[in-house]
NUPAPA-261602 format. One record per residue (C-alpha): y negated, z, x negated. Coordinates in nm, 3 decimals. Example, Ala and Ser with C-alpha at 12.3 -4.5 7.8 and 13.67 -1.06 7.14 Angstrom:
<nodes>
<<0.450; 0.780; -1.230>>
<<0.106; 0.714; -1.367>>
</nodes>
This chain:
<nodes>
<<2.912; 3.598; -0.114>>
<<2.631; 3.845; -0.046>>
<<2.749; 4.158; 0.132>>
<<2.636; 4.503; 0.242>>
<<2.838; 4.761; 0.048>>
<<2.686; 5.078; 0.197>>
<<2.428; 5.197; 0.449>>
<<2.240; 5.526; 0.435>>
<<1.974; 5.728; 0.616>>
<<1.829; 6.077; 0.629>>
<<1.606; 6.249; 0.882>>
<<1.400; 6.460; 0.642>>
<<1.198; 6.357; 0.338>>
<<1.452; 6.380; 0.057>>
<<1.508; 6.157; -0.244>>
<<1.871; 6.069; -0.168>>
<<2.006; 5.950; 0.166>>
<<2.342; 6.016; 0.332>>
<<2.596; 5.735; 0.364>>
<<2.683; 5.635; 0.719>>
<<2.937; 5.413; 0.892>>
<<2.648; 5.212; 1.036>>
<<2.271; 5.217; 1.076>>
<<2.060; 5.076; 1.356>>
<<1.754; 4.872; 1.257>>
<<1.469; 4.871; 1.508>>
<<1.216; 4.587; 1.515>>
<<0.882; 4.689; 1.365>>
<<1.001; 5.043; 1.292>>
<<1.290; 5.058; 1.042>>
<<1.612; 5.258; 1.040>>
<<1.668; 5.460; 1.357>>
<<1.670; 5.829; 1.265>>
<<1.544; 5.783; 0.908>>
<<1.242; 5.977; 0.778>>
<<1.066; 5.652; 0.680>>
<<1.091; 5.493; 1.026>>
<<0.761; 5.392; 1.183>>
<<0.490; 5.129; 1.220>>
<<0.259; 5.322; 0.985>>
<<0.336; 5.449; 0.633>>
<<0.578; 5.741; 0.608>>
<<0.602; 5.788; 0.232>>
<<0.418; 6.112; 0.159>>
<<0.194; 5.980; -0.120>>
<<0.084; 5.682; 0.091>>
<<0.025; 5.897; 0.401>>
<<-0.196; 6.126; 0.190>>
<<-0.412; 5.833; 0.074>>
<<-0.434; 5.649; 0.410>>
<<-0.203; 5.732; 0.704>>
<<-0.316; 5.419; 0.893>>
<<-0.164; 5.168; 0.648>>
<<0.112; 4.947; 0.792>>
<<0.461; 5.053; 0.686>>
<<0.578; 4.776; 0.452>>
<<0.861; 5.003; 0.334>>
<<1.067; 5.040; 0.654>>
<<1.400; 4.949; 0.492>>
<<1.480; 4.995; 0.121>>
<<1.752; 4.775; -0.031>>
<<1.912; 4.814; -0.375>>
<<2.160; 4.583; -0.543>>
<<2.479; 4.768; -0.637>>
<<2.486; 4.573; -0.963>>
<<2.207; 4.806; -1.081>>
<<2.453; 5.097; -1.068>>
<<2.694; 4.892; -1.284>>
<<2.411; 4.830; -1.532>>
<<2.320; 5.201; -1.546>>
<<2.677; 5.330; -1.595>>
<<2.706; 5.240; -1.968>>
<<2.378; 5.429; -2.019>>
<<2.551; 5.746; -1.888>>
<<2.391; 5.739; -1.542>>
<<2.621; 5.789; -1.246>>
<<2.454; 5.659; -0.932>>
<<2.626; 5.607; -0.599>>
<<2.501; 5.425; -0.289>>
<<2.221; 5.609; -0.110>>
<<2.143; 5.837; -0.404>>
<<1.830; 5.641; -0.505>>
<<1.698; 5.660; -0.150>>
<<1.800; 5.315; -0.032>>
<<1.906; 5.238; 0.323>>
<<2.111; 4.928; 0.238>>
<<2.315; 4.876; -0.077>>
<<2.407; 4.513; -0.150>>
<<2.630; 4.312; -0.379>>
<<2.616; 3.944; -0.468>>
<<2.246; 3.883; -0.409>>
<<1.960; 3.877; -0.662>>
<<1.723; 4.094; -0.458>>
<<1.465; 4.116; -0.737>>
<<1.450; 3.738; -0.770>>
<<1.369; 3.675; -0.404>>
<<1.020; 3.557; -0.311>>
<<0.794; 3.760; -0.083>>
<<0.866; 3.681; 0.280>>
<<1.237; 3.612; 0.234>>
<<1.433; 3.696; 0.546>>
<<1.768; 3.867; 0.510>>
<<2.008; 3.839; 0.802>>
<<2.224; 4.151; 0.794>>
<<2.539; 4.156; 1.002>>
<<2.538; 3.995; 1.346>>
<<2.174; 4.030; 1.450>>
<<1.952; 4.241; 1.221>>
<<1.683; 4.060; 1.025>>
<<1.452; 4.212; 0.764>>
<<1.167; 4.045; 0.577>>
<<1.122; 4.138; 0.212>>
<<0.770; 4.272; 0.152>>
<<0.786; 4.367; -0.216>>
<<0.934; 4.575; -0.493>>
<<0.997; 4.945; -0.485>>
<<0.769; 5.107; -0.739>>
<<0.983; 5.370; -0.917>>
<<0.829; 5.718; -0.912>>
<<0.883; 6.050; -1.088>>
<<1.136; 6.156; -0.822>>
<<1.387; 5.926; -0.994>>
<<1.366; 6.144; -1.308>>
<<1.404; 6.459; -1.098>>
<<1.729; 6.309; -0.967>>
<<1.856; 6.224; -1.319>>
<<1.644; 6.273; -1.629>>
<<1.558; 5.940; -1.793>>
<<1.664; 5.731; -1.493>>
<<1.311; 5.607; -1.423>>
<<1.286; 5.446; -1.767>>
<<1.632; 5.298; -1.719>>
<<1.515; 5.125; -1.398>>
<<1.220; 4.965; -1.578>>
<<1.239; 4.679; -1.827>>
<<1.026; 4.401; -1.979>>
<<1.077; 4.030; -1.928>>
<<1.051; 3.766; -2.203>>
<<0.671; 3.763; -2.162>>
<<0.639; 4.141; -2.186>>
<<0.576; 4.191; -1.814>>
<<0.710; 4.505; -1.648>>
<<1.029; 4.454; -1.445>>
<<1.095; 4.708; -1.169>>
<<1.467; 4.725; -1.087>>
<<1.476; 5.002; -0.823>>
<<1.518; 4.766; -0.529>>
<<1.308; 4.592; -0.269>>
<<1.130; 4.701; 0.044>>
<<1.129; 4.525; 0.380>>
<<1.022; 4.536; 0.743>>
<<1.250; 4.485; 1.042>>
<<1.202; 4.160; 1.236>>
<<1.506; 4.186; 1.466>>
<<1.711; 4.481; 1.591>>
<<2.072; 4.521; 1.493>>
<<2.348; 4.740; 1.360>>
<<2.434; 4.710; 0.991>>
<<2.763; 4.824; 0.840>>
<<2.938; 4.815; 0.504>>
<<3.117; 4.481; 0.475>>
<<2.857; 4.289; 0.675>>
<<2.757; 3.952; 0.535>>
<<2.401; 3.888; 0.418>>
<<2.243; 3.549; 0.478>>
<<1.927; 3.459; 0.287>>
<<1.649; 3.258; 0.453>>
<<1.383; 3.160; 0.200>>
<<1.023; 3.121; 0.318>>
<<0.867; 2.778; 0.353>>
<<0.591; 2.672; 0.116>>
<<0.522; 2.815; -0.227>>
<<0.741; 3.105; -0.332>>
<<0.538; 3.408; -0.438>>
<<0.708; 3.661; -0.665>>
<<0.759; 4.015; -0.538>>
<<0.493; 4.272; -0.623>>
<<0.514; 4.650; -0.581>>
<<0.442; 4.780; -0.229>>
</nodes>
């Protein structure tokens, strides 16, 4: 069963976010009170290049299984520390197609827009962690493991323990690309 294991937010622009008992998702905006909330881009590098871009990174989700994978490599990562708003377990986030809708809790719905593109801030958090979140597939293609980004389609509160229901898009399934 797919489940939310933690929720996190932070008002200022910081790499890690603070765990919370619940977060409120707002349609078309993101996480209420989070620094990345808004219709237009909020990530500093993207604002610098074009502040009028739509915000395709309103809610960041990471699969908790990544933390399990990193532990034997001597990385200790807890929910929220890699900047995600929603930490999950039991769902292959990276394998979802673009446009997948995730129903979180009773009413919140997010639509997956793409992959998080790991940046140098990950190494500032823990040296070598960026390389540990990147891999190659059987064909030599780069695999980004640092989670997925999404936009909010329906308001709702999300809490640890909430179920996640996956709604795949109709038509051809397009793989996730960095956003």
